[in-house]
C-alpha positions in Angstrom: -63.8 51.4 -16.3 -67.2 50.0 -15.4 -67.9 48.3 -12.0 -68.2 45.0 -13.9 -64.8 45.6 -15.5 -63.3 46.4 -12.1 -64.8 43.2 -10.8 -63.2 41.1 -13.5 -59.8 42.7 -12.8 -60.0 41.9 -9.1 -61.2 38.3 -9.9 -58.3 37.7 -12.2 -55.7 39.0 -9.7 -56.9 36.8 -6.8 -57.4 33.8 -9.2 -53.8 34.0 -10.3 -52.0 30.7 -9.8 -49.7 30.7 -6.8 -46.7 29.6 -8.9 -46.6 33.1 -10.4 -45.9 34.7 -7.1 -42.2 35.8 -6.8 -40.1 33.3 -5.0 -42.7 30.4 -5.4 -42.3 28.7 -8.7 -43.8 25.4 -10.0 -42.2 23.1 -7.4 -43.2 25.0 -4.3 -46.6 25.6 -5.9 -47.1 21.9 -6.3 -46.4 21.3 -2.6 -48.7 24.2 -1.6 -51.4 22.7 -3.8 -51.0 19.2 -2.4 -50.4 20.0 1.3 -52.4 23.1 2.0 -54.9 23.4 -0.9 -53.4 26.7 -1.8 -53.8 27.1 -5.6 -54.3 30.9 -6.0 -53.3 34.3 -4.6 -56.6 34.4 -2.9 -56.1 31.0 -1.3 -52.7 32.1 0.1 -54.1 35.4 1.4 -56.7 33.5 3.4 -54.3 30.9 4.7 -54.5 32.6 8.2 -52.0 32.0 11.0 -53.5 30.1 13.9 -51.4 32.0 16.5 -48.9 34.8 16.8 -45.7 34.8 18.9 -44.0 37.8 20.4 -40.3 37.5 19.2 -39.2 40.8 20.8 -38.1 38.9 23.9 -34.6 37.3 24.0 -33.1 34.8 26.4 -29.6 34.1 27.5 -28.2 30.6 27.3 -27.1 30.8 30.9 -30.7 31.5 32.0 -32.4 28.7 30.1 -34.7 26.3 32.0 -36.9 23.3 31.2 -40.2 25.3 31.7 -39.6 27.3 28.5 -41.8 26.1 25.6 -39.5 28.0 23.3 -36.6 30.5 23.6 -35.1 33.1 21.3 -31.3 33.7 21.6 -28.9 36.1 19.8 -25.3 34.8 19.5 -22.5 33.6 17.3 -22.3 30.3 15.4 -19.0 28.4 16.0 -17.8 25.2 14.4 -20.1 22.4 13.3 -19.6 18.7 12.4 -21.4 15.8 10.9 -22.0 12.9 13.3 -23.2 9.3 12.6 -24.2 7.6 9.3 -27.3 6.7 7.4 -30.6 7.3 9.2 -28.6 8.4 12.3 -26.7 11.0 10.5 -27.0 14.5 12.0 -25.3 17.9 12.0 -24.3 19.5 15.3 -23.3 23.1 15.5 -22.0 25.0 18.6 -23.7 28.4 19.3 -22.7 30.8 22.1 -23.9 34.2 23.4 -21.1 34.6 26.0 -23.2 33.2 28.9 -23.0 29.5 27.8 -22.8 27.1 25.0 -25.8 25.7 23.0 -25.9 22.8 20.6 -28.0 23.2 17.4 -28.9 19.8 15.9 -30.3 19.0 12.4 -31.3 15.5 11.1 -32.6 16.8 7.8 -31.5 19.4 5.2 -27.9 18.9 6.3 -26.3 19.6 2.9 -28.3 22.8 2.6 -27.3 23.9 6.1 -23.6 23.2 5.3 -23.7 25.4 2.2 -25.5 28.3 3.7 -24.4 28.6 7.4 -21.6 31.2 8.0 -19.1 30.4 10.7 -18.6 33.2 13.3 -21.6 35.1 12.0 -24.2 36.4 14.4 -27.5 34.7 14.2 -30.9 34.6 16.0 -32.0 31.1 16.8 -35.5 30.0 18.1 -36.8 26.7 19.3 -37.5 24.4 22.3 -34.4 24.1 24.6 -33.7 20.7 26.1 -31.1 19.8 28.7 -29.3 16.5 28.6 -26.2 15.6 30.6 -25.8 19.3 31.6 -25.7 20.5 28.0 -28.5 22.5 26.3 -29.6 21.8 22.7 -32.3 22.8 20.2 -33.3 20.4 17.5 -34.2 21.9 14.1 -34.2 25.6 15.3 -35.4 28.5 13.3 -32.2 30.4 12.4 -31.9 33.9 10.9 -28.8 36.0 10.3 -28.9 39.1 12.4 -30.1 42.0 10.3 -32.3 39.9 8.1 -35.1 39.5 10.5 -38.3 41.3 9.5 -41.2 43.0 11.2 -41.9 44.2 14.7 -41.0 41.1 16.6 -44.5 39.6 16.2 -44.3 36.4 14.2 -47.3 34.6 12.5 -47.4 30.8 13.0 -49.2 29.1 10.1 -50.8 25.6 9.7 -48.1 23.4 8.0 -47.3 19.8 7.3 -44.2 17.7 8.0 -43.6 17.4 4.2 -43.5 21.2 3.8 -41.1 21.6 6.8 -38.7 19.0 5.2 -38.7 21.2 2.1 -38.0 24.3 4.3 -41.4 25.8 3.7 -42.1 26.9 7.3 -44.0 29.8 8.9 -41.1 32.1 8.1 -41.2 31.1 4.4 -45.0 31.6 4.3 -44.6 35.0 5.9 -42.1 36.0 3.2 -44.6 34.9 0.5 -47.3 36.8 2.3 -45.3 40.0 2.3 -44.6 39.8 -1.4 -48.3 39.0 -2.1 -49.6 41.9 0.1 -47.3 44.4 -1.6 -48.7 43.4 -5.0 -52.3 43.1 -3.7 -52.6 46.6 -2.2 -54.4 48.2 -5.3 -56.7 45.1 -5.7 -58.0 44.9 -2.1 -61.2 46.9 -1.9 -63.4 47.6 1.1 -66.0 44.9 1.7 -68.1 46.6 4.4 -70.2 49.8 4.2 -68.4 52.8 5.4 -71.0 53.5 8.1 -70.4 50.1 9.7 -66.6 50.6 9.6 -67.0 53.9 11.3 -69.7 52.7 13.8 -67.4 49.9 15.1 -64.2 51.8 14.6 -62.7 49.2 12.4 -59.4 49.3 10.4 -59.6 49.0 6.6 -59.7 45.7 4.9 -56.1 46.0 3.6 -54.7 47.1 7.0 -56.5 44.2 8.6 -55.0 41.7 6.2 -51.5 43.2 6.4 -51.4 43.3 10.2 -52.9 39.9 10.8 -50.2 38.3 8.6 -47.4 40.8 9.4 -48.3 42.6 12.7 -46.7 45.9 13.4 -47.6 45.7 17.1 -49.9 44.0 19.5 -52.5 46.8 19.2 -52.5 46.5 15.4 -52.9 42.7 15.7 -55.9 43.0 18.0 -57.6 45.5 15.7 -57.0 43.4 12.6 -58.3 40.3 14.2 -61.5 42.2 15.3 -62.0 43.5 11.8 -61.6 40.2 10.0 -63.7 38.3 12.5 -66.5 40.9 12.2 -66.4 40.6 8.4 -66.5 36.8 8.4 -69.4 36.7 10.9 -71.2 39.5 9.1 -71.3 37.6 5.8 -72.1 34.3 7.6 -75.1 36.0 9.2 -76.0 37.9 6.0 -76.2 34.7 4.0 -78.3 32.9 6.6 -80.7 35.8 7.1 -81.0 36.3 3.3 -81.8 32.6 2.9 -84.4 32.9 5.7 -86.0 36.0 4.1 -86.1 34.2 0.7 -87.7 31.1 2.3 -90.4 33.2 3.9 -91.3 34.9 0.6 -90.7 32.3 -2.1 -91.6 28.9 -0.6 -95.4 28.3 -0.3 -96.8 25.9 2.2 -100.1 24.3 3.1 -102.4 26.5 5.2 -103.4 24.7 8.4 -106.4 26.6 9.7 -108.7 23.9 11.1 -107.9 22.6 14.6 -110.8 20.3 15.6 -108.5 17.3 16.5 -106.2 19.7 18.4 -109.1 21.2 20.4 -110.6 17.7 21.1 -107.3 16.3 22.3 -106.5 19.4 24.4 -110.0 19.4 26.0 -110.5 15.7 26.7 -107.4 13.6 26.3 -104.2 15.4 27.2 -102.7 13.5 30.1 -100.9 16.4 31.8 -100.8 20.2 32.0 -98.5 21.7 29.4 -95.8 24.0 30.7 -95.8 27.7 29.8 -92.8 27.1 27.6 -94.6 24.3 25.6 -97.6 26.5 25.1 -95.4 29.4 23.8 -93.6 27.1 21.4 -97.0 25.6 20.1 -98.2 29.2 19.5 -95.1 30.0 17.4 -95.6 26.8 15.4 -99.3 27.4 14.9 -98.6 31.0 13.7 -96.2 29.5 11.1 -98.7 26.9 9.8 -101.3 29.6 9.0 -99.1 31.9 6.9 -99.3 30.0 3.6 -95.5 29.7 3.6 -93.4 26.7 4.4 -92.5 26.4 8.1 -88.8 25.9 8.6 -88.4 25.7 12.4 -85.9 24.2 14.9 -87.3 22.9 18.2 -84.6 22.4 20.8 -85.1 21.6 24.5 -83.4 19.7 27.3 -83.7 16.0 27.9 -87.2 15.3 29.2 -88.6 18.8 28.5 -91.6 17.4 26.6 -90.8 17.7 22.9 -92.8 14.6 22.1 -96.2 16.1 23.1 -95.3 19.3 21.1 -94.5 17.1 18.1 -97.8 15.2 18.4 -100.0 18.4 18.7 -98.1 19.8 15.6 -99.0 16.6 13.7 -102.6 17.1 14.7 -102.6 20.5 13.0 -101.6 18.6 9.8 -104.2 15.9 10.2 -106.9 18.5 11.0 -106.3 19.9 7.5 -106.3 16.6 5.5 -102.5 16.2 5.4 -100.2 13.4 6.7 -97.3 13.7 9.1 -94.0 11.8 9.4 -91.3 11.7 12.0 -87.8 10.5 11.0 -85.2 9.5 13.6 -81.6 8.4 13.2 -81.8 5.0 15.0 -84.3 2.2 15.3 -84.3 2.5 19.1 -85.2 6.2 18.9 -87.8 5.6 16.1 -89.5 2.9 18.2 -89.4 5.2 21.3 -91.2 7.9 19.3 -93.7 5.4 17.9 -94.5 4.1 21.4 -94.7 7.7 22.8 -97.0 8.9 20.0 -99.2 5.8 19.7 -100.6 6.1 23.2 -101.8 9.6 22.2 -103.0 8.6 18.7 -105.0 5.7 20.1 -107.1 8.1 22.2 -108.2 9.8 19.0 -108.5 6.7 16.7 -105.6 7.9 14.6 -103.8 5.3 12.4 -100.1 5.5 13.2 -97.3 3.2 11.8 -93.6 2.6 12.1 -91.2 1.8 9.3 -87.6 0.8 9.9 -85.0 -1.4 8.3 -86.2 -4.4 10.3 -89.9 -4.0 9.4 -91.2 -7.3 8.0 -91.9 -7.5 4.3 -95.6 -8.2 4.8 -96.0 -5.3 7.2 -93.9 -3.0 4.9 -96.2 -3.6 2.0 -99.3 -2.7 4.0 -97.7 0.5 5.3 -96.7 1.5 1.8 -100.3 0.9 0.6 -101.9 2.9 3.5 -99.5 5.8 3.2 -100.4 6.0 -0.5 -104.1 5.9 -0.1 -104.0 8.2 2.9 -105.5 5.8 5.5 -102.3 6.0 7.5 -102.1 9.5 8.9 -98.8 9.4 10.9 -95.7 7.4 10.3 -92.5 7.2 12.4 -89.3 5.6 11.1 -85.7 5.7 10.2 -83.9 6.2 6.9 -86.4 3.7 5.5 -88.9 6.6 5.1 -86.8 8.2 2.3 -86.8 5.1 0.1 -88.3 5.8 -3.3 -91.0 3.1 -2.8 -92.4 5.1 0.2 -95.1 7.5 -1.2 -97.7 9.6 0.5 -101.1 10.8 -0.6 -100.6 14.2 0.9 -97.5 14.7 3.1 -97.9 18.0 4.9 -95.5 17.9 7.8 -92.0 16.4 8.2 -90.4 16.2 11.7 -86.8 15.2 11.9 -85.3 14.3 15.2 -81.5 14.8 16.0 -81.4 16.2 12.4 -77.6 16.7 12.5 -77.3 12.9 12.2 -78.8 13.1 8.7 -77.2 14.5 5.5 -78.7 17.4 3.6 -79.5 15.0 0.6 -81.2 12.6 2.9 -83.5 15.3 4.4 -84.3 16.8 1.0 -85.5 13.3 -0.3 -88.0 13.3 2.5 -89.2 16.8 1.7 -89.7 15.8 -2.0 -92.4 13.3 -1.0 -95.0 15.9 -1.8 -94.7 16.9 -5.5 -97.4 19.6 -5.3 -96.3 21.8 -2.4 -93.5 21.9 0.2 -94.3 20.0 3.4 -93.8 22.1 6.6 -90.5 21.2 8.3 -89.7 21.0 12.0 -86.3 19.7 13.1 -85.8 18.7 16.8 -82.8 18.1 19.0 -82.5 17.1 22.6 -79.1 18.8 22.7 -79.5 22.4 24.0 -77.7 24.7 21.6 -75.7 27.7 22.8 -77.0 30.9 21.4 -73.9 31.7 19.4 -74.0 28.2 17.8 -77.7 28.5 17.0 -77.1 31.9 15.3 -74.4 30.4 13.0 -75.5 26.8 12.4 -79.3 27.4 12.4 -79.4 31.1 11.6 -81.7 30.5 8.6 -84.3 28.7 10.7 -86.9 30.0 13.1 -85.9 28.7 16.5 -88.1 27.6 19.4 -86.7 26.5 22.7 -88.5 24.6 25.5 -86.8 25.9 28.6 -88.9 24.4 31.4 -89.2 20.8 32.6 -92.7 19.3 33.3 -94.1 19.9 36.7 -93.4 17.4 39.4 -89.9 16.4 38.1 -87.3 16.5 40.8 -83.8 17.7 39.8 -81.4 14.7 39.4 -78.7 14.6 42.1 -75.3 14.1 40.5 -72.2 13.0 42.4 -68.6 12.2 41.5 -67.1 9.0 43.0 -63.6 7.4 42.5 -63.1 3.7 41.7 -62.0 3.2 45.3 -65.6 4.0 46.4 -67.1 1.2 44.3 -68.3 -0.9 47.3 -70.3 2.0 48.8 -71.7 2.8 45.4 -72.9 -0.8 44.9 -74.4 -0.7 48.4 -76.4 2.4 47.4 -77.6 0.6 44.2 -78.8 -2.4 46.3 -80.8 0.0 48.5 -82.5 1.6 45.4 -83.2 -1.8 43.9 -84.7 -2.9 47.3 -87.1 0.1 47.0 -88.3 -1.3 43.6 -86.2 1.0 41.5 -84.0 0.1 38.4 -80.4 1.1 37.5 -78.4 1.9 34.4 -74.7 1.2 34.3 -73.0 2.7 31.2 -69.6 1.8 29.9 -67.5 3.4 27.1 -66.4 0.2 25.3 -67.9 -3.1 24.3 -64.7 -5.3 24.6 -61.4 -4.8 26.4 -58.9 -2.6 24.6 -55.2 -3.1 25.0 -54.7 0.6 24.4 -57.0 1.9 27.0 -57.4 0.8 30.6 -61.2 1.1 30.7 -64.0 -0.8 32.3 -65.2 -2.6 29.2 -68.9 -3.7 28.9 -68.4 -7.4 29.0 -66.1 -7.3 32.0 -68.6 -4.9 33.6 -71.5 -7.2 33.0 -69.7 -10.2 34.6 -68.6 -8.0 37.6 -72.2 -6.7 38.1 -73.7 -10.1 37.8 -71.2 -11.4 40.5 -71.8 -8.4 42.8 -75.6 -8.6 42.6 -76.4 -12.3 42.9 -80.1 -13.1 42.3 -80.8 -9.8 40.7 -81.6 -10.1 36.9 -79.3 -8.0 34.6 -79.9 -6.9 31.0 -77.1 -6.0 28.5 -77.4 -3.6 25.5 -74.9 -2.5 23.0 -74.8 -1.3 19.4 -73.4 -4.5 17.9 -76.4 -6.6 18.9 -79.0 -7.6 16.4 -82.2 -5.5 16.4 -84.4 -8.3 17.8 -81.9 -9.0 20.6 -81.9 -5.2 21.5 -85.7 -5.2 21.6 -85.8 -8.3 23.7 -83.3 -6.9 26.3 -84.9 -3.5 26.3 -88.3 -5.0 26.6 -87.3 -6.9 29.7 -85.9 -3.8 31.4 -89.0 -1.7 30.5 -91.3 -4.3 32.0 -89.2 -4.4 35.1 -88.1 -8.0 34.6 -84.5 -7.0 34.9 -83.3 -4.5 37.5 -79.9 -3.4 36.1 -79.2 -2.4 32.5 -75.5 -2.7 31.6 -75.1 -0.7 28.4 -73.0 1.4 26.1 -74.1 4.9 24.9 -76.7 3.2 22.7 -79.1 4.3 25.5 -78.0 7.9 25.1 -81.3 8.7 23.3 -84.6 6.9 22.9 -84.9 5.0 26.1 -87.7 5.9 28.5 -88.1 3.9 31.8 -89.7 6.1 34.5 -88.9 3.5 37.2 -85.1 3.8 36.6 -83.7 6.1 39.3 -79.9 5.7 39.1 -77.5 6.3 36.2 -73.9 5.1 36.9 -71.4 6.2 34.2 -68.1 4.3 34.3 -65.0 6.1 33.1 -66.9 9.3 33.0 -63.6 11.1 32.0 -64.0 9.4 28.5 -67.3 11.1 27.8 -68.0 14.6 26.5 -70.0 17.0 28.6 -73.0 17.0 26.3 -73.0 13.2 26.2 -72.8 12.9 30.0 -75.9 15.2 30.2 -77.7 13.1 27.6 -77.0 9.9 29.5 -78.1 11.5 32.8 -81.4 12.3 31.1 -82.3 8.6 31.0 -83.2 8.9 34.7 -85.4 11.5 36.5 -88.4 10.6 34.3 -90.6 9.5 37.2 -91.8 11.2 40.4 -89.1 9.7 42.6 -85.7 11.2 43.4 -83.1 10.1 40.8 -79.3 10.0 40.9 -76.4 10.1 38.5 -73.0 8.8 39.7 -69.9 9.7 37.7 -67.1 7.1 38.3 -63.5 8.0 37.5 -59.9 7.1 38.4 -58.1 9.5 40.7 -55.9 10.8 37.8 -58.1 13.1 35.7 -57.3 16.1 33.6 -58.2 19.7 34.3 -60.8 19.7 31.5 -62.3 16.5 32.9 -62.5 17.9 36.4 -64.4 21.0 35.0 -66.8 18.8 33.1 -67.6 16.7 36.2 -67.9 19.8 38.4 -70.3 21.3 35.9 -72.4 18.1 35.9 -72.5 18.0 39.7 -73.4 21.7 39.9 -76.3 22.1 37.4 -79.0 20.2 35.6 -79.5 23.1 33.2 -78.7 21.8 29.7 -78.3 25.3 28.2 -75.6 26.2 30.8 -73.9 22.8 30.2 -74.0 23.5 26.4 -72.2 26.8 26.9 -69.5 25.2 29.0 -69.2 22.4 26.4 -68.7 25.0 23.7 -65.9 26.6 25.7 -64.2 23.3 26.2 -64.6 21.6 22.8 -65.5 24.2 20.2 -68.5 24.2 17.8 -67.3 21.6 15.3 -66.8 18.9 17.8 -70.2 19.5 19.5 -72.3 19.5 16.3 -70.3 17.1 14.1 -69.9 19.9 11.5 -66.1 20.0 11.5 -66.2 17.5 8.6 -69.5 18.6 7.0 -68.4 22.2 6.1 -71.5 23.8 7.7 -69.2 25.7 10.1 -67.2 27.4 7.4 -65.4 29.9 9.6 -61.7 30.5 8.9 -60.8 32.9 11.8 -63.7 33.3 14.2 -64.1 31.3 17.4 -67.7 31.0 18.5 -66.7 30.3 22.1 -64.8 33.6 22.3 -66.4 35.9 19.8 -69.9 36.1 21.1 -70.1 39.9 21.2 -68.7 40.3 17.7 -71.2 37.7 16.4 -74.1 39.6 18.0 -73.0 42.9 16.5 -72.5 41.3 13.1 -76.0 39.7 13.2 -77.7 43.0 14.3 -75.9 44.8 11.4 -76.9 42.2 8.8 -80.5 42.2 10.1 -80.6 46.0 9.9 -79.3 46.2 6.3 -81.7 43.4 5.1 -84.6 45.1 6.7 -84.0 48.5 5.2 -82.4 47.5 1.9 -82.9 43.8 1.1 -81.8 44.2 -2.5 -78.7 46.3 -1.6 -79.7 49.1 -3.9 -78.6 52.0 -1.7 -75.2 53.5 -2.5 -73.9 52.9 1.0 -74.4 49.1 0.5 -72.5 49.0 -2.8 -69.4 47.3 -1.1 -71.6 44.4 -0.1 -73.2 44.0 -3.5 -69.8 44.3 -5.2 -68.3 41.8 -2.9 -71.1 39.3 -3.3 -70.7 39.6 -7.1 -67.0 38.6 -6.9 -67.1 35.6 -4.6 -67.4 32.1 -5.9 -71.0 30.9 -5.9 -70.0 27.6 -4.2 -68.3 29.4 -1.3 -70.3 29.2 1.9 -68.0 31.7 3.6 -69.1 35.0 2.1 -66.2 36.9 3.6 -63.7 35.2 1.3 -62.1 37.4 -1.3 -63.0 35.3 -4.3 
């Protein structure tokens, strides 16, 4: 049979509807479809367990204690009875192992249990033991006749729903289906990695990995199967990203930006401060991109206050030097205005026409901006989503810069790129959130990445301290001292109005409390529910120094730059993520004076909260903070990609699998460098595998 014919056979097996698996049938299949999105053999095979339990350990009833999360006991089932009526009806069975008595309780499936339980038979029960009135009980235990247990003692625990459990489709039932499927699938599961890679990293075969991840023979086999499946998943993740990057560099033409008269003039006569070595390095990387004749596709990330704005402006000058226009899109009006104010002071030095377009731009001003962009007299535009409206047209858009780009959808970004019908504009995306290396490799692996790793000269590290609510009087005394020195203060709250569910310092209560505690000192207030003009008014007063304290929500997390502000107080700091705390802290420390961040909490805080606060107090390094945040929260929560599908990983954990990811990326790079079209015989497994997977799959390790 030809390779193509073999491919069709494998596709047809893994695409078989799950109802045709022995022991499933149409009713169970409908539940699996509805509850777990399992429609085919392939879907079931990749419904991976989220943990494994060692069931080789048995407990005695007489030795049970409240600290056990679960216990496994071998004993005999004695009599049972039905107690109560209606919704309170339950079945209670007595179970003993000779060392004591245990009650087994069921509220559901009572009729099934009555028909199938055998009195005086020996069973193995498993569940969470609870003591009440001196008697131990387990509610809805797993129960198996002795002699019918399968495997080595290691049990796979699968993601399930309450509806499935009520229909007796539990982890044990899924494992039974998996055993049946794997026995059938053996001849259809082919190797998906080149033999030299399998040997180099001493990996088990694809079939052995699947079998022992679902049905482990031992802890050693489980470890080896996990390592193999994680490597494969990350290998195809990296292969896809690197292949896209290679295609981009060869197939997407871009404007050539050779001239640099404006850049030279600005650098020689107008630049207001010395660039850091890191900024110069990044600008060189960008300039190299802009001269290749291929579309730049680069991510610029750097810590809060590291100087991304000046890098963005000089990059824009490269476009203007070569007769092209530049735009910068930000997710909020506050941030768009901040960019506009920051860029305008540089643009005015060179006589460059720069504009701002947001949802609140007046109709008359909007019409003028549209006209100037179309005739080319407006060279730089900053704005929000308003930039992607169809009515906004450019004479020659050559550079698109997108700030905090994860806040925009793919379709939104692509509408901006389509503003030049003749040739692709160069793309630079920016983020003030330092990105852990493992996350950058997986989320942005198809982009060229530049990082600004130094802060501008003269900046003093922000001193961060943790204070409890009981210290509030001394904290307020410190704030008065700073205000007396002419400084300004931020006070950030997690809520706008009081919540009955959470005992938090809400914004309005905080505003009143601060106003009472600082009589005669003008206070501003800022939150997301205010009208745009009210936000601008309050922000303007604080920027001009007319108010000394800004009481705000996290709306000030990005886009607010007041060098005179020297103190950031964060109320209920336990309610903020580590990255968010770091972003908020970055609102101070922008001047030459010493700045401070005060984290306020109650005495009762969790272990994770304490680690977050200790990390904040220990370091100002955003990249170190990002690594700790990744360990605590996981990649999806950090980037907002848990819902977007960009992090399409089924089994890998980026906070734990760094070394596997590095090996997978190096392997993918090596193969693409030597054999980009996968023509060598050794790479046939990759080519065959890519031919079998669904084209819409983003996870290329999937069976297909």
